[in-house]
C-alpha positions as a Markdown table, in Angstrom:
| # | Residue | x | y | z |
|---|---|---|---|---|
| 1 | Met | 22.6 | -5.1 | 11.6 |
| 2 | Ser | 24.3 | -5.3 | 8.2 |
| 3 | Leu | 22.7 | -3.6 | 5.2 |
| 4 | Leu | 22.3 | -5.6 | 2.0 |
| 5 | Thr | 22.1 | -2.6 | -0.2 |
| 6 | Arg | 22.2 | 1.2 | -0.2 |
| 7 | Trp | 20.4 | 4.0 | -2.1 |
| 8 | Pro | 22.2 | 4.6 | -5.4 |
| 9 | Lys | 24.9 | 7.3 | -5.0 |
| 10 | Glu | 24.0 | 9.0 | -8.3 |
| 11 | Gln | 20.5 | 9.6 | -7.0 |
| 12 | Leu | 21.4 | 11.1 | -3.6 |
| 13 | Cys | 19.2 | 14.2 | -3.9 |
| 14 | Leu | 19.6 | 17.4 | -1.8 |
| 15 | Ser | 22.7 | 18.2 | 0.1 |
| 16 | Val | 24.7 | 16.0 | 2.5 |
| 17 | Glu | 23.8 | 18.5 | 5.3 |
| 18 | Glu | 20.1 | 18.4 | 4.5 |
| 19 | Arg | 20.0 | 14.6 | 4.6 |
| 20 | Lys | 22.1 | 14.6 | 7.8 |
| 21 | Arg | 19.6 | 17.0 | 9.5 |
| 22 | Ala | 16.7 | 14.8 | 8.3 |
| 23 | Val | 18.3 | 11.7 | 9.8 |
| 24 | Gln | 18.8 | 13.4 | 13.2 |
| 25 | Ala | 15.2 | 14.8 | 13.2 |
| 26 | Val | 13.8 | 11.4 | 12.4 |
| 27 | Glu | 16.0 | 9.6 | 15.0 |
| 28 | His | 14.7 | 12.1 | 17.5 |
| 29 | Ala | 11.1 | 11.4 | 16.5 |
| 30 | Phe | 11.7 | 7.6 | 16.9 |
| 31 | Ala | 13.7 | 8.0 | 20.2 |
| 32 | Ser | 10.9 | 7.1 | 22.6 |
| 33 | Thr | 10.0 | 4.0 | 20.5 |
| 34 | Leu | 13.5 | 2.8 | 20.4 |
| 35 | Gln | 13.8 | 3.3 | 24.1 |
| 36 | Thr | 10.7 | 1.3 | 24.7 |
| 37 | Leu | 11.9 | -1.6 | 22.5 |
| 38 | Gln | 15.3 | -1.5 | 24.3 |
| 39 | Val | 17.0 | -3.1 | 21.3 |
| 40 | Asp | 19.3 | -1.8 | 18.6 |
| 41 | Ile | 17.4 | -2.5 | 15.4 |
| 42 | Gly | 19.9 | -0.7 | 13.2 |
| 43 | Leu | 17.4 | 2.0 | 12.4 |
| 44 | Lys | 20.1 | 4.7 | 12.0 |
| 45 | Asp | 21.8 | 2.7 | 9.2 |
| 46 | Leu | 18.5 | 2.1 | 7.5 |
| 47 | Leu | 17.6 | 5.8 | 7.7 |
| 48 | Glu | 21.0 | 7.0 | 6.5 |
| 49 | Glu | 21.5 | 4.6 | 3.7 |
| 50 | Ile | 18.0 | 3.8 | 2.4 |
| 51 | Tyr | 14.9 | 5.6 | 3.7 |
| 52 | Val | 16.1 | 9.2 | 4.2 |
| 53 | Pro | 17.7 | 9.1 | 0.7 |
| 54 | Leu | 14.4 | 7.8 | -0.6 |
| 55 | Gly | 12.6 | 10.6 | 1.2 |
| 56 | Ala | 15.0 | 13.2 | -0.2 |
| 57 | Trp | 14.4 | 11.8 | -3.7 |
| 58 | Leu | 10.7 | 12.3 | -3.2 |
| 59 | Val | 11.3 | 15.8 | -1.9 |
| 60 | Ala | 13.2 | 16.6 | -5.1 |
| 61 | His | 10.3 | 15.3 | -7.1 |
| 62 | Gln | 7.9 | 17.5 | -5.0 |
| 63 | Gln | 10.0 | 20.6 | -5.6 |
| 64 | Arg | 9.9 | 20.0 | -9.3 |
| 65 | Lys | 6.1 | 20.1 | -9.4 |
| 66 | Thr | 4.8 | 23.4 | -10.7 |
| 67 | Ser | 1.6 | 23.1 | -8.7 |
| 68 | Gly | -0.3 | 20.9 | -6.3 |
| 69 | Pro | 1.0 | 18.1 | -4.0 |
| 70 | Leu | 3.1 | 15.1 | -5.1 |
| 71 | Val | 1.1 | 11.9 | -5.3 |
| 72 | Val | 3.2 | 8.8 | -4.4 |
| 73 | Gly | 1.9 | 5.3 | -5.0 |
| 74 | Ile | 3.2 | 2.3 | -3.0 |
| 75 | Asn | 2.6 | -1.1 | -4.5 |
| 76 | Gly | 3.3 | -4.4 | -2.7 |
| 77 | Ala | 1.7 | -7.8 | -2.2 |
| 78 | Gln | 0.0 | -8.7 | 1.1 |
| 79 | Gly | 2.4 | -8.6 | 4.0 |
| 80 | Ser | 5.2 | -6.8 | 2.1 |
| 81 | Gly | 5.3 | -3.8 | 4.5 |
| 82 | Lys | 3.4 | -1.1 | 2.6 |
| 83 | Ser | 2.0 | 0.5 | 5.7 |
| 84 | Thr | 5.4 | 0.3 | 7.5 |
| 85 | Leu | 7.0 | 2.1 | 4.5 |
| 86 | Phe | 4.3 | 4.8 | 4.5 |
| 87 | Asn | 4.8 | 5.3 | 8.3 |
| 88 | Leu | 8.5 | 5.7 | 7.8 |
| 89 | Leu | 8.1 | 8.1 | 4.9 |
| 90 | Glu | 5.5 | 10.1 | 6.7 |
| 91 | Val | 7.9 | 10.7 | 9.6 |
| 92 | Ile | 10.8 | 11.4 | 7.3 |
| 93 | Leu | 9.0 | 13.9 | 5.1 |
| 94 | Glu | 7.3 | 15.6 | 8.0 |
| 95 | Glu | 10.0 | 15.6 | 10.7 |
| 96 | Gly | 13.0 | 15.6 | 8.4 |
| 97 | Phe | 11.9 | 17.9 | 5.6 |
| 98 | Gly | 9.0 | 19.9 | 7.0 |
| 99 | Leu | 6.3 | 18.7 | 4.6 |
| 100 | Arg | 2.6 | 18.1 | 5.2 |
| 101 | Val | 1.9 | 14.5 | 4.4 |
| 102 | Ile | -1.4 | 12.5 | 4.2 |
| 103 | Gly | -1.7 | 8.9 | 3.3 |
| 104 | Phe | -4.4 | 6.3 | 2.9 |
| 105 | Ser | -4.7 | 2.8 | 1.6 |
| 106 | Ile | -6.8 | 1.3 | -1.2 |
| 107 | Asp | -8.1 | -1.0 | 1.6 |
| 108 | Asp | -9.8 | 2.1 | 3.0 |
| 109 | Leu | -11.9 | 2.2 | -0.2 |
| 110 | Tyr | -13.4 | -1.3 | 0.1 |
| 111 | Lys | -17.1 | -1.4 | -0.7 |
| 112 | Thr | -19.3 | -2.3 | 2.2 |
| 113 | Arg | -20.2 | -5.9 | 2.9 |
| 114 | Ala | -23.7 | -5.3 | 1.7 |
| 115 | Glu | -22.5 | -3.8 | -1.6 |
| 116 | Arg | -20.2 | -6.8 | -2.1 |
| 117 | Glu | -23.1 | -9.2 | -1.4 |
| 118 | Arg | -25.0 | -7.5 | -4.2 |
| 119 | Leu | -22.1 | -7.9 | -6.5 |
| 120 | Ala | -21.9 | -11.6 | -5.6 |
| 121 | Glu | -25.5 | -12.0 | -6.7 |
| 122 | Gln | -25.4 | -9.8 | -9.8 |
| 123 | Val | -21.9 | -10.7 | -11.2 |
| 124 | His | -20.3 | -13.7 | -9.5 |
| 125 | Pro | -20.2 | -15.3 | -6.0 |
| 126 | Leu | -16.4 | -14.6 | -5.8 |
| 127 | Met | -17.1 | -10.8 | -5.8 |
| 128 | Arg | -18.2 | -11.3 | -2.1 |
| 129 | Thr | -14.5 | -11.4 | -1.1 |
| 130 | Arg | -12.8 | -8.1 | -0.7 |
| 131 | Gly | -9.6 | -7.3 | -2.4 |
| 132 | Val | -9.7 | -7.6 | -6.2 |
| 133 | Pro | -10.5 | -4.8 | -8.6 |
| 134 | Gly | -14.3 | -4.3 | -8.5 |
| 135 | Thr | -14.5 | -4.5 | -4.7 |
| 136 | His | -13.4 | -0.9 | -4.1 |
| 137 | Asp | -15.3 | 2.3 | -4.3 |
| 138 | Val | -13.1 | 3.8 | -7.0 |
| 139 | Glu | -15.3 | 6.9 | -7.4 |
| 140 | Leu | -14.9 | 7.7 | -3.7 |
| 141 | Gly | -11.1 | 7.2 | -4.1 |
| 142 | Ile | -11.0 | 9.7 | -7.1 |
| 143 | Glu | -13.1 | 12.2 | -5.1 |
| 144 | Leu | -10.8 | 11.8 | -2.2 |
| 145 | Leu | -7.6 | 12.3 | -4.2 |
| 146 | Asp | -9.1 | 15.3 | -6.1 |
| 147 | Ser | -10.2 | 16.9 | -2.9 |
| 148 | Leu | -6.6 | 16.7 | -1.5 |
| 149 | Leu | -5.1 | 17.7 | -4.9 |
| 150 | Asn | -7.2 | 20.9 | -5.0 |
| 151 | Ala | -7.5 | 21.6 | -1.2 |
| 152 | Gly | -7.6 | 25.2 | 0.0 |
| 153 | Pro | -7.1 | 26.5 | 3.5 |
| 154 | Asp | -10.7 | 25.7 | 4.5 |
| 155 | Thr | -11.0 | 22.3 | 2.7 |
| 156 | Leu | -12.0 | 19.4 | 4.9 |
| 157 | Thr | -11.3 | 16.0 | 3.4 |
| 158 | Lys | -12.8 | 12.9 | 5.0 |
| 159 | Ile | -11.0 | 9.6 | 4.6 |
| 160 | Pro | -13.0 | 6.4 | 5.0 |
| 161 | Val | -12.0 | 3.7 | 7.5 |
| 162 | Phe | -12.5 | -0.1 | 6.8 |
| 163 | Asp | -12.5 | -2.5 | 9.7 |
| 164 | Lys | -11.1 | -5.9 | 8.5 |
| 165 | Ser | -12.0 | -7.6 | 11.8 |
| 166 | Ile | -15.7 | -7.2 | 10.8 |
| 167 | Asp | -15.1 | -7.1 | 7.1 |
| 168 | Asp | -17.1 | -3.9 | 6.7 |
| 169 | Arg | -16.7 | -0.1 | 6.3 |
| 170 | Cys | -16.9 | 2.0 | 9.5 |
| 171 | Pro | -19.6 | 4.6 | 9.7 |
| 172 | Pro | -18.7 | 8.1 | 8.5 |
| 173 | Thr | -18.7 | 9.4 | 12.1 |
| 174 | Val | -15.3 | 7.7 | 12.7 |
| 175 | Trp | -13.7 | 8.5 | 9.3 |
| 176 | Gln | -10.4 | 10.4 | 9.5 |
| 177 | Glu | -10.4 | 14.1 | 8.7 |
| 178 | Trp | -7.7 | 16.2 | 7.0 |
| 179 | Ser | -7.9 | 20.0 | 7.0 |
| 180 | Gly | -6.4 | 22.2 | 4.4 |
| 181 | Pro | -3.7 | 21.7 | 1.7 |
| 182 | Val | -1.0 | 19.0 | 1.7 |
| 183 | Asp | 2.5 | 18.7 | 0.2 |
| 184 | Val | 2.6 | 14.9 | -0.4 |
| 185 | Ile | -0.2 | 12.3 | -0.7 |
| 186 | Val | 0.8 | 8.7 | -0.3 |
| 187 | Phe | -1.6 | 6.1 | -1.7 |
| 188 | Glu | -0.7 | 2.5 | -1.0 |
| 189 | Gly | -2.3 | -0.8 | -2.0 |
| 190 | Trp | -1.6 | -4.2 | -3.3 |
| 191 | Cys | -2.8 | -3.5 | -6.8 |
| 192 | Val | -1.9 | 0.2 | -7.1 |
| 193 | Gly | -0.4 | 0.8 | -10.5 |
| 194 | Ala | -1.4 | -2.6 | -11.9 |
| 195 | Arg | -2.4 | -3.1 | -15.6 |
| 196 | Pro | -5.1 | -5.3 | -17.0 |
| 197 | Gln | -4.2 | -8.6 | -18.7 |
| 198 | Ser | -4.9 | -9.7 | -22.2 |
| 199 | Glu | -7.7 | -12.2 | -23.1 |
| 200 | Gln | -5.0 | -14.8 | -23.8 |
| 201 | Glu | -3.6 | -14.3 | -20.4 |
| 202 | Leu | -7.0 | -14.5 | -18.7 |
| 203 | Ala | -8.0 | -17.8 | -20.4 |
| 204 | Pro | -6.1 | -20.4 | -18.3 |
| 205 | Pro | -6.9 | -20.6 | -14.6 |
| 206 | Val | -3.9 | -19.9 | -12.3 |
| 207 | Asn | -5.1 | -22.0 | -9.3 |
| 208 | Ala | -7.7 | -24.3 | -7.9 |
| 209 | Leu | -10.0 | -21.4 | -6.9 |
| 210 | Glu | -10.3 | -20.2 | -10.5 |
| 211 | Arg | -10.4 | -23.7 | -11.9 |
| 212 | Glu | -13.2 | -24.9 | -9.6 |
| 213 | Glu | -15.2 | -21.7 | -8.9 |
| 214 | Asp | -14.6 | -19.7 | -12.0 |
| 215 | Pro | -14.4 | -22.3 | -14.8 |
| 216 | Gln | -16.0 | -20.0 | -17.4 |
| 217 | Gly | -13.8 | -17.0 | -16.4 |
| 218 | Ile | -16.7 | -14.7 | -15.6 |
| 219 | Trp | -15.2 | -13.5 | -12.3 |
| 220 | Arg | -11.7 | -12.9 | -13.6 |
| 221 | Arg | -12.9 | -11.1 | -16.7 |
| 222 | His | -15.1 | -8.8 | -14.7 |
| 223 | Val | -12.1 | -8.0 | -12.4 |
| 224 | Asn | -9.9 | -7.4 | -15.4 |
| 225 | Ala | -12.5 | -5.0 | -17.0 |
| 226 | Gln | -12.7 | -3.0 | -13.7 |
| 227 | Leu | -8.9 | -2.8 | -13.6 |
| 228 | Ala | -8.8 | -1.6 | -17.3 |
| 229 | Gly | -11.4 | 1.1 | -16.7 |
| 230 | Pro | -12.1 | 2.9 | -13.4 |
| 231 | Tyr | -8.9 | 1.8 | -11.7 |
| 232 | Gln | -6.7 | 3.2 | -14.5 |
| 233 | Glu | -8.4 | 6.6 | -14.0 |
| 234 | Leu | -7.6 | 6.4 | -10.3 |
| 235 | Phe | -3.9 | 5.4 | -10.9 |
| 236 | Ser | -3.5 | 8.1 | -13.5 |
| 237 | Arg | -3.3 | 10.6 | -10.6 |
| 238 | Leu | 0.0 | 9.1 | -9.4 |
| 239 | Asp | 3.2 | 11.1 | -10.0 |
| 240 | Val | 5.6 | 8.5 | -8.6 |
| 241 | Leu | 5.2 | 4.8 | -8.1 |
| 242 | Leu | 7.2 | 2.7 | -5.6 |
| 243 | Met | 7.1 | -1.1 | -5.4 |
| 244 | Leu | 8.0 | -3.4 | -2.6 |
| 245 | Arg | 8.7 | -6.6 | -4.5 |
| 246 | Val | 8.3 | -9.8 | -2.6 |
| 247 | Pro | 10.5 | -12.8 | -3.4 |
| 248 | Ser | 7.7 | -15.2 | -4.4 |
| 249 | Met | 4.0 | -16.1 | -4.0 |
| 250 | Gln | 5.0 | -18.4 | -1.1 |
| 251 | Ser | 6.2 | -15.3 | 0.8 |
| 252 | Val | 2.8 | -13.7 | 0.2 |
| 253 | Tyr | 1.1 | -16.6 | 1.9 |
| 254 | Glu | 3.5 | -16.7 | 4.8 |
| 255 | Trp | 3.6 | -12.9 | 5.4 |
| 256 | Arg | -0.2 | -12.5 | 5.1 |
| 257 | Ala | -0.6 | -15.3 | 7.7 |
| 258 | Leu | 1.6 | -13.2 | 10.0 |
| 259 | Gln | -0.5 | -10.2 | 9.4 |
| 260 | Glu | -3.6 | -12.1 | 10.5 |
| 261 | Lys | -1.9 | -13.2 | 13.7 |
| 262 | Lys | -1.1 | -9.6 | 14.4 |
| 263 | Leu | -4.8 | -8.7 | 13.7 |
| 264 | Val | -5.8 | -11.3 | 16.2 |
| 265 | Glu | -3.5 | -9.9 | 18.9 |
| 266 | Arg | -4.7 | -6.4 | 18.2 |
| 267 | Val | -8.4 | -7.4 | 18.4 |
| 268 | Arg | -7.7 | -9.3 | 21.7 |
| 269 | Tyr | -6.2 | -6.1 | 23.1 |
| 270 | Ile | -9.1 | -3.9 | 21.9 |
| 271 | Tyr | -12.0 | -6.2 | 22.8 |
| 272 | Asp | -12.8 | -7.3 | 26.3 |
| 273 | Thr | -12.3 | -11.1 | 26.3 |
| 274 | Gln | -15.6 | -11.4 | 28.2 |
| 275 | Gln | -17.5 | -10.0 | 25.3 |
| 276 | Pro | -18.7 | -12.2 | 22.4 |
| 277 | Thr | -16.4 | -12.1 | 19.3 |
| 278 | Asp | -18.5 | -14.2 | 16.9 |
| 279 | His | -19.0 | -11.1 | 14.7 |
| 280 | Leu | -15.3 | -10.8 | 14.1 |
| 281 | Arg | -13.9 | -12.0 | 10.7 |
| 282 | Ile | -10.5 | -13.5 | 11.8 |
| 283 | Met | -9.2 | -16.1 | 9.3 |
| 284 | Asn | -7.5 | -19.4 | 10.0 |
| 285 | Glu | -4.7 | -20.9 | 7.9 |
| 286 | Ala | -7.0 | -22.6 | 5.4 |
| 287 | Glu | -9.1 | -19.4 | 5.0 |
| 288 | Ile | -6.0 | -17.3 | 4.5 |
| 289 | Glu | -4.8 | -19.6 | 1.7 |
| 290 | Arg | -8.2 | -19.4 | 0.0 |
| 291 | Phe | -8.2 | -15.6 | 0.5 |
| 292 | Ile | -4.8 | -15.1 | -1.1 |
| 293 | Ala | -5.9 | -17.3 | -4.0 |
| 294 | His | -8.2 | -14.4 | -5.1 |
| 295 | Tyr | -5.2 | -12.2 | -5.4 |
| 296 | Glu | -2.8 | -14.7 | -7.0 |
| 297 | Arg | -3.4 | -14.0 | -10.7 |
| 298 | Leu | -2.8 | -10.3 | -10.5 |
| 299 | Thr | 0.0 | -10.6 | -7.9 |
| 300 | Arg | 2.0 | -12.9 | -10.2 |
| 301 | Ala | 1.4 | -10.6 | -13.1 |
| 302 | Met | 2.6 | -7.6 | -11.1 |
| 303 | Leu | 5.7 | -9.4 | -9.9 |
| 304 | Glu | 6.7 | -9.8 | -13.6 |
| 305 | Asp | 5.4 | -6.5 | -15.0 |
| 306 | Leu | 5.8 | -3.7 | -12.5 |
| 307 | Pro | 9.6 | -3.8 | -11.7 |
| 308 | Glu | 10.1 | -2.7 | -15.3 |
| 309 | Arg | 7.6 | 0.2 | -15.1 |
| 310 | Val | 7.6 | 1.7 | -11.6 |
| 311 | Asp | 9.9 | 4.5 | -10.6 |
| 312 | Val | 11.6 | 2.7 | -7.7 |
| 313 | Thr | 11.6 | -1.0 | -6.8 |
| 314 | Leu | 12.7 | -2.2 | -3.4 |
| 315 | Tyr | 13.5 | -5.9 | -3.7 |
| 316 | Leu | 12.9 | -7.8 | -0.5 |
| 317 | Asn | 14.5 | -11.1 | 0.6 |
| 318 | Glu | 12.8 | -13.9 | 2.5 |
| 319 | Asn | 13.6 | -12.1 | 5.8 |
| 320 | His | 11.8 | -8.9 | 4.7 |
| 321 | Lys | 15.1 | -7.0 | 4.2 |
| 322 | Val | 15.7 | -4.7 | 1.2 |
| 323 | Arg | 18.4 | -6.6 | -0.8 |
| 324 | Glu | 18.4 | -4.4 | -3.9 |
| 325 | Ile | 17.2 | -1.0 | -5.1 |
| 326 | Arg | 16.4 | -0.3 | -8.7 |
| 327 | Ile | 15.5 | 3.2 | -10.0 |
| 328 | Asn | 13.9 | 3.1 | -13.5 |
| 329 | His | 13.3 | 6.8 | -13.9 |
| 330 | Pro | 16.3 | 8.6 | -12.3 |
| 331 | Leu | 16.1 | 12.3 | -11.7 |
| 332 | Glu | 18.4 | 14.5 | -13.8 |
| 333 | Gln | 20.7 | 16.8 | -11.8 |
| 334 | Cys | 19.5 | 15.3 | -8.5 |
C-alpha cells in the first residue's frame, strides 16, 4: 500500500523513540484484528507516517494545557470517516501514549423524534429530519462537555446514545457512562466548528429541496440562527479542530449511501430475521439523496471555509485515502 502523503516533518512532535514505542503499542493493540482480516492493509505505514504523528501532535497540545483535558473536534461530511479517525486516535492516545480518552458524536445529541415533530409543527416541516443545527440538544452537549472538563475522581458522566435505525434517542438506562477525569475529549460531527452564513448567502436556494420546500427561506434561516447562537457556544469549548475534507458533494452522496448499506448489514446481524422490522428507519437510495440535501448548504460552505480555519486538514481523495495534510496552526518548538 503506497502512501500519498506524510505528516509534515517540521511538526513531528515528541522524540523519535516515543513515536516508535507508540507505533509498536498500537500495532500490538490491533494485532488480533489484523490476524482476523488476514490481509496486509498497510496499517503500519499509516500509523508511522500519519496517525501516530497526529497523535503525538495532539499529545504535545495536551501537555501545553495548564489545566483540564484537551478538547479535540473532528469535522467531516457524512461518510468521511470521522468515527474511524476517532477510533484510531483513541487507541493511539491510550495505548501509545497512556492517556485517558473519551469521545462522542454530535449525532449522540440529536433531539428525540417527538421533539423534532414539535419543531416541525412550530417552526418548519423540514425540522423533522435530524442533522441540521436546531435538531440537536445543544444544552445537553454543553453540560456533557463541562462535566468532563471539570470531572473529579468521583464524577460520573452519562453520554446519550442515539439509534439511527429507529431515528430516536435510546432511554437513559442504556447511555454510556464515564467515571472520573479524562486527558483528551474528542467531539466529532459533520458540522462541528461550522460558522453561520450571511443573509446574502442564505437567500438563493442551493438545491431542489430548498427551492420547493423552503421557498421563503424560513427553515434555512432558523437553522442558521441556531448555528450562530447555541452551537457557537458549544464549539467554543474546542481547543483543536481537525477536518476530514471530502473531494466533493458527490463523494458525500456515495459515501453516505455506503454507510446506510453497512447499517442495514448491522441491523440484520442484530435483529432476528423472523422478527418484524417495520419500525426500523433504513433509507433507500432516493431517501438518502433527499436526506443529504438537508446538509448540502452547510456542507458546501464548510468545504470552502473550514480548510482555512481549522488546525489540521486531512484532504481525502475519491478512494478515501489521505492525499494531503495541511497544518494551519503549527506548534512552535514541537
